[in-house]
N, C-alpha and C positions, 0 to 999 in steps of 0.2 A: 497644557494648552488652555488659554482663557477663552471666554465666550466670543470675543471679537475675532481672535485668531481662528477659532473653530468655524465661524461664519465664513471667513475668507477662504479657509481650506475647503469647505463644502461647496462654495461657489466655483473654485478652481476645479474641484472634482467633477462637478456637473458638466463643465466644459470638456474635460477629458472624456467623460462617459459619452457625451453627445458625439464627439468626433469618432470615438471607437465604434459606436453603434452604426454610424454612417459608413465606416469602413466595412463592417460585417454585411451591411445591406447591399454592398457592391460586389459581393462574392459571385463568381461565375456560375452560370446555370448548371454546368456539369459538376458532378461530385468533386469537391476540391482535393480529395485524397488521391486524385490522379495527376495533380499538378506537381511540377518540380518543387522541392523544398527550398524556399528562399526566405531570407530575412524580410519580415513585413511589419515595420513599426506602425502601430495604429495611431499613435499620437506622441508628441514630445513629452506629454505628461506621464506616459507609461514608460517605466525604466527597464522593463524586462525585454525578452526576445520572443517574438511570435514567428513560428515557421509553419509552412503548409506541407502536407504529405510527409510528415516526419516518420521514418521507420521506427516502429516500436521495438524492433529487435535490438535496437541500440540501448533501450531503457528497461528491458526485462532480463532477469537473470537466466531465463531459458534461451535467450538469444534467438528467438523465433517470433514470427507473427507479422501482421500487416502494418499499415501506416495509419497515423492519426490525421484526420482532416486538418485540424489545427492543433498546435502544440505550443504552450506558453510556459516560459521559464521566468517566474516573477523575480524581482530584485530582492524583495523582502515582504513582510506581512502587509504593510500598507500598500505596496504595489499590487499585491494579490487582491486586496480589498477593492481597489479602483478597477482592476481588470474584471473581477466578478460582476461589478456593477455595470460594466460595459456590455456584458453578454445578453442576448435575447433570453428571456425566461424559459423558452422551450428548447434551448440549445442543450443537447446531451453533454454532460460534463463529468469528467473523471479526474481523480487525483492520484498521482503515482509518487512513490518515494524511491526506493531502490529497485522496484519492480520484481521483488523476490517472491511474491505470492500471487503472481498474475500471469495469465495467458491471454494474449490478444489474438483473436482468430485472424486467419490469413486475408480475409476480406477487409480488414482494417476497421477503424472507428469513425462513424459518421457523427463527429462532434468535436469537442475540445478536450484536450488533456492538459492538466497543469502539473508541472514537475516541482515537488516540494523539497526534494533533497538538494542541498546547496543553496536554498533560498531561506527556508524557515529553519535557521541553524542556531538561534540563541540558546545558550545553556549557562545557567548561573545558580549559585547558592544564595538564597535570599535570607533576610532576617527571619529568625524563627526556625531555621534549619531545613526548610523545604527546598527542593531542587526544582527550578522552573526550566522546562525543556520544550522547545518548539517541535512541530511535527516532522521536520526534516532531519532531526538528529538521529544518527544510526545507533542501534542498540549497543554496539561495542564501545562507542564513544561515551555513551551515557554511563555504562558500567565503569569505565576507567575514571571518569569524572567523579563519580560517587566515591570510589576508592581513594582517589587523590584527596578528597575532602573528609576522609575519615568516616565514611558511611559504609555500613554492611547491609547485605540483602539485595543489592543491585547486580551482583555478579552474573546471574543467569541471563541478563540482557545481552551479554557478550555472545551468547549462543544463538541469538535470534538475528538472522541475516536481513533485517529490515529497518525501517525508521519508525519513530514513535507514533506518527499518525496512523500507520497501518496496524501497529501493535494495539493502539487504543480501539481501532475499528473492529478488531476481531478478538480482543483479549488474548493476544499472543503470549506464549509462555514456553518454557522448557526447564528441564532439570529441577522440577518441583516448584518453580515460581511462575506467577502470572502477572501481567501488566497491571490489571485493575486492583490487585492486592495492595498496590502502593499509591494509587491515584487518590488524592485528597479532593481535587476539583480539576475540571478540564475546561479548556477554552475552545469554543467553536465559532465558526464564521458562517453566516447565512449567505445565500446566493445574492442577497441585496447588499452584502458587505458589512453587516452588523456583527460586532463581536459580543459574544455572550459567555458568561461563566456558568458551568453546570456542575452539579455534585453527582457522585455515583448513585445516589438514591433516585435520580431521574432516569436511570437506565435499568433494564433487565440484563444482568450480566451472568453469563454462563461459560461453559467450556467452549472456547473459540467462537463465542457469540456475544454480541452487544447490540441491544435494540432499545431505542428510546421508548419510554413507557407508552406513549400514545401511538407508537408505530407497531406495537406488538401484533403478530399475526400477518404482517405484510411481507415477510421475507421467506423466500423458498429455501428449503434445506439443501437443495441440490445445485444452487447457483454460486456457491462459494460465498466468501465474506466481502463486505463492501471495502473496496480499496480507498474510497473517498466518496465524492459525489457520484451518484448515478443520475439518470435523467429525472427520476422522481424524488431524489434526496433533497433535503432542504438545508442541511448543515454539514460542515466539514470540520473534523478535529484539526486544530492548528497549534495546540499546545496543552500542557498539563503541569500541575504542581504535584510533585511526588514526594512521599515521605519514606525515609529509611532510618534504621536505628544507627546510633553512633557505634563505631567499632574501630578495629585496628585496620588501617589502610593497607599495611603491608600484607596482612593475612588475606584481605580482600583481593589484592593484586595477585597473590599466589593462587587463590582459588580461580580467578579469571583465567590464568595460564593453564591450570589443570582442566578447566571446562573446555577451553579452546583446543587443547591437545586431545581430549576425549572426542570432540566434534570431528577433528581431522582424522582420527583413527577409525571412526564409525560411519562417516558419511562420505559420499563420492564427490568430494569437492574439486576433483581434477576434471570434471565435466560440468557444463552448464546445467543447472537444475533450479528448481523453485522451492527447495526445502521439502518438508513433508507434504505429500499430495492429498492424503486423506486424514480426517480426524480419527482418533482412536475411539472405537466403540466402547460403551460402558463395560468395564471389567476385562478388557482385552486390548490387544494392540493390532493396529492395521497391518503393520509389517509382518507379524506372526501369521495372520490369516492369509496374506498374499503369498508368503513363502510356503505355507502349508498347501496352497493350491499349485505349487510348482511353477510360479510365474516369474521367479527371478531370472533375468536374462532375456525375457520375452521382448521381441522387437516388432515395431510397426514402422516401416521406413527408417528414418534416423533416430527415432525415439526408442528408448530401452528401459525396462524395469531394471534398476541397478542391481548388479551382482553383490554389491557391498551392503546395501540397505534397501530392503524390498519396498519401503514406503517412499522411495525416491524414483522419479522418472528422469532420465538424463538425456541430453541432446548429444549424440555421439559424433556430431559434426554437421549434418545436413538435415536435421529434423525440421519439418514444418509444424506450424501450430496444429494443423489437421492431423499430423502423425501423433502428436502428443495427446490431443483430445480423444482420438480414436483408441489409443492405448489406455487412457483413463477409463473410457467406457468399457473396454474389454476386461480390464481388471475388476471393475465393479460387477459386471455381469457374471464373470467366472466365480468370484468370491461369493456372490449371492446364491448362485446355483449350487455350489459345492458345500457351503457352510450355513446358508440361510441368513447370513448377516449382510445387510446393505450398507456399504461404506458411503460416507458423505464427503465430498471434496472439501478440502481446506483451502485450496487455491480458488481464486476468483477468475472466471472465464468471461470475457467481454468481447464485443465486436461482431462483425458480420462474417458469415461463411463466404468463402471465395466462390465466385461464380465461374463456372467452366463453360466456355463458349465452344 
């Protein structure tokens, strides 16, 4: 895009943003998450879909939880940029991929959720051999793409039930691999819509933890990992350039199948779940500690500690987010009392507690 085209685009964007902000200013006085969910186009310049009172149980793998006041499905990266520019700066904002590491409380979210899965889906092999993937690309798709292009080392991504944005936000991993081991640089977007490229050296990266250097000390151990924007966050992961070694694609595909078979055999995939609930403590396994405390099969409402894998909590059919959160708390308390080890949640818990009248 040349400078003249860029000026025209920015002028058009300002018009879209003004119209969108005007729409937000006309929101009803009562909390919008009690309104029916309806298509609500802000402007002809925005190409995605905005709904009100969107049930987050449709977008989380636990299939439980309240509604989001506003829920936006962008058309692509540029549409996301324009939408973010339209939001008031004090609007609580969250990003969701497959919702596989997320629990939304039954009282819902007083803010806006953006759905990246299905929108930020670009995936390509670039000159120089790096793979560029946007934040909405699922781990299994990334693993298969790398194998197809003769790359090895990406197979473990097939075992992560999430999208790249969430993997970057928490340094997700399994079967000996971690996301940031392969990140050469990442692409982030600010709330003002600016795209920035950053290197791993600009973050403090640890086990299931990623914090931008100047933000160190600002995150609580017990609140889970960032799924994307929170009210105070300034940047959202929207893509990354990943490096993998050249290898035999057929061998990589075979390994992917083996890892998926192992996952099916060891995890309760026949029930809605969010993957591993707790981080493994240093030198030990959360599942071993939970099983040692005889918590396998423990239930609160429709939530149950899985009989198949103790670090999984499953929805047996009618679990509320409250049931699940209460069971998480019970497991933590029991393990701490009996073993002296305090488990830290790997899942992110957001939203309001449900008010009982």
